[in-house]
C-alpha positions in Angstrom: 2.0 6.7 20.6 2.3 6.1 16.9 4.9 7.6 15.2 5.1 8.8 11.6 7.1 6.2 9.8 10.6 7.3 9.0 11.4 6.9 5.0 14.1 4.4 3.8 15.0 7.2 1.5 15.3 10.7 0.7 11.8 12.4 -0.2 13.6 13.3 -3.7 14.7 9.7 -4.1 11.6 8.2 -6.1 11.6 10.9 -8.6 10.4 11.2 -11.4 8.0 8.7 -10.4 6.7 10.4 -7.3 8.2 13.7 -6.9 9.7 15.2 -3.8 6.6 17.6 -3.8 4.4 14.9 -3.8 6.1 13.0 -1.0 6.3 16.2 1.2 2.2 16.5 1.1 1.7 12.6 0.9 4.2 11.5 3.8 4.7 14.6 5.5 1.3 16.1 5.7 -1.3 13.4 4.8 0.0 10.4 6.6 1.2 12.7 9.8 -2.6 13.6 10.1 -3.8 10.1 10.0 -1.1 9.3 12.8 -2.1 12.2 15.0 -5.9 11.5 14.6 -5.5 7.9 15.5 -3.3 9.0 18.5 -6.2 11.0 19.8 -8.8 8.9 19.0 -7.2 5.5 21.0 -7.1 6.5 24.3 -10.2 5.0 26.3 -11.2 2.8 23.2 -10.2 -0.3 24.4 -7.4 -0.6 21.3 -4.9 1.3 22.6 -1.5 -0.2 23.2 -2.2 -2.9 20.5 -0.2 -3.1 17.3 -1.5 -1.5 14.4 -2.3 -4.4 12.8 -4.7 -5.7 15.5 -6.5 -2.5 15.6 -7.3 -2.7 11.7 -8.6 -6.3 12.4 -10.7 -5.4 15.5 -11.8 -1.8 15.2 -15.5 -1.3 13.9 -16.3 0.9 10.9 -15.5 4.6 11.9 -12.9 6.9 12.7 -10.4 4.8 14.8 -10.6 2.0 11.7 -10.4 4.9 9.0 -7.1 6.2 10.4 -5.5 3.2 11.6 -6.1 1.5 8.0 -4.7 4.5 6.5 -1.8 4.7 8.7 -1.2 0.8 8.0 -1.8 1.3 4.2 0.4 4.1 4.0 3.3 2.3 6.0 3.2 -0.9 3.6 2.8 1.7 0.4 5.9 3.9 1.1 8.1 0.8 2.6 7.8 -1.1 -0.8 9.6 1.2 -2.8 13.3 2.0 -3.6 14.8 4.2 -5.8 16.7 1.4 -7.6 14.0 -1.1 -7.4 15.2 -4.6 -7.3 14.4 -7.0 -10.5 12.1 -10.0 -9.9 13.8 -13.3 -8.8 12.4 -15.8 -11.0 13.1 -18.2 -8.4 11.3 -16.6 -5.7 8.0 -18.3 -4.3 6.0 -15.3 -5.0 7.0 -14.8 -8.7 6.4 -18.8 -8.9 2.8 -18.0 -8.0 2.0 -15.1 -10.0 3.2 -17.1 -13.0 1.0 -19.9 -12.0 -2.1 -18.0 -11.5 -1.6 -15.1 -14.2 0.7 -16.7 -16.8 3.4 -14.2 -16.6 4.6 -10.8 -14.7 3.4 -8.7 -17.5 -0.2 -10.2 -17.4 -0.1 -9.8 -13.4 0.8 -6.1 -13.9 -1.7 -5.3 -16.6 -4.6 -6.9 -14.2 -3.4 -5.0 -11.1 -3.5 -1.6 -13.1 -6.7 -2.5 -14.5 -8.3 -2.6 -11.0 -6.3 0.1 -9.8 -7.4 2.3 -12.6 -11.4 0.9 -12.2 -11.6 1.6 -8.4 -14.3 4.3 -8.3 -13.5 7.0 -6.1 -10.7 6.8 -3.6 -8.9 3.8 -2.1 -6.5 1.2 -2.7 -5.5 -1.9 -4.9 -3.8 -4.7 -3.1 -1.9 -8.0 -4.1 -3.1 -10.1 -1.2 -2.6 -13.9 -0.3 -4.5 -16.1 1.6 -3.3 -18.8 4.1 -2.6 -21.3 1.7 -0.6 -18.7 -0.3 -3.2 -18.2 -3.2 -3.0 -14.6 -4.5 -5.7 -12.4 -5.7 -5.9 -8.8 -6.6 -8.4 -6.7 -4.8 -10.1 -3.1 -4.6 -10.4 -1.6 -1.2 -12.2 1.8 -0.9 -11.1 4.5 1.3 -9.0 3.1 4.4 -9.8 -0.9 3.9 -7.2 -3.4 3.3 -6.9 -7.3 3.1 -6.4 -7.6 7.0 -10.0 -7.2 8.1 -10.7 -9.7 5.4 -8.6 -12.6 6.4 -5.7 -11.9 3.8 -2.1 -11.0 4.0 -1.2 -7.5 2.4 2.0 -7.8 0.1 1.6 -5.1 -2.5 -0.7 -2.0 -2.8 -0.7 1.2 -5.1 -2.8 4.3 -3.6 -5.2 5.7 -5.8 -6.3 8.5 -3.5 -5.9 11.6 -5.6 -3.3 13.0 -3.1 -1.0 10.3 -4.1 -0.5 11.4 -7.8 -2.4 14.5 -8.3 0.5 16.7 -8.3 2.7 14.6 -10.5 0.2 13.1 -12.9 -2.9 15.5 -12.5 -5.9 13.3 -13.4 -4.0 10.4 -15.4 -4.2 7.7 -12.5 -3.6 4.8 -15.3 -0.1 6.5 -16.1 0.7 6.7 -12.4 -0.2 3.0 -11.8 2.0 2.2 -15.0 5.3 4.1 -13.4 5.0 2.8 -9.9 6.3 -0.3 -11.1 9.8 1.3 -11.7 10.1 1.7 -8.2 9.1 -1.4 -6.5 11.3 -3.1 -4.5 10.4 -6.6 -5.1 12.7 -8.2 -2.4 10.2 -6.1 0.3 7.0 -7.8 -1.5 8.8 -11.3 -1.5 9.5 -10.9 2.2 5.9 -10.2 2.8 4.7 -13.3 1.4 7.4 -15.7 2.4 6.4 -14.0 6.3 
């Protein structure tokens, strides 16, 4: 049985970037519903008992993939933030790769925000790495993510309206720009090195 992930910070800790009210709904209601649905769907599927990542890689399109994908996506999303975000280490392999491919962190952020803003409908924008460590920014609709496509997920911004509507209404771009203030780069660096 999968459980709702415990947040490593208080519901109000990410305010004003993400309000406690948004966290209550996003984590406590939306993510809880995905966890509950996944637990109901898994028995007898041949996928029960597997790690979440393996379910996402193996499940065919449909209800199990959608709920497992959303649980994994949200787990990665919520655990990449911190109330006092860590500064980028210019000596980290991830930072070096970002600069190599985009020229600067600011250019990378601009490209990432653009991909998030232009994703039609609901979904996620991801920084992902291939097996050689090359980075790319990808838009994935609905519950999709880098794993089924052979990439390692590093950083993600949720562009489903429930992630930002209470705080930003329809201003998705403002939401994406604000999220950089709470990114815990140490977590993202660790995902790249893993």
